[in-house]
N, C-alpha and C positions, 0 to 999 in steps of 0.2 A: 751251373745253370742261370742264366740270368735270374735278376731279382724278381721280375715281374711274372717270368713263369713260375718261379718258387712260391710266390703269393697265390696265383692262379691253380696250382697243385695243392696247396695248403702245406706245404714244406715249412717247418719250423727251422730257428737257428740252432738248435739242441740237435737236429738231425744228422746223422753221419751215413755215409754212403759205404757197406762192407761189400766187397767182392772179393770171391776167390774163384780159382780156376777149377779146372777139373782134377780129382782127386782119385790115387788108387785106394786109399785108406781114408774115408770121410769121418768115420767115426773117430779115428785117431784125431784128425784136423780138428774136428766140432771139440773134441774134449781140450786140445790144446787152446783153441779160441776162448772155449767158456773160462778156463782157468785164467789165461789171461785177463779177461773182462773183468773176472771176480776181484784179482789182484788190484785193478784200476779201479774199483769199486763201481764200474759202470753197470755191473748185474748185483 
């Protein structure tokens, strides 16, 4: 996203875009993502 649009939308430098596709087992996927983010001290 261009910098001027980021400013207009209020997007900060620390913001990340996190996108996943359709998933047959969203609960499992959420738990895996949550655990990974905890290991990286994001959560």
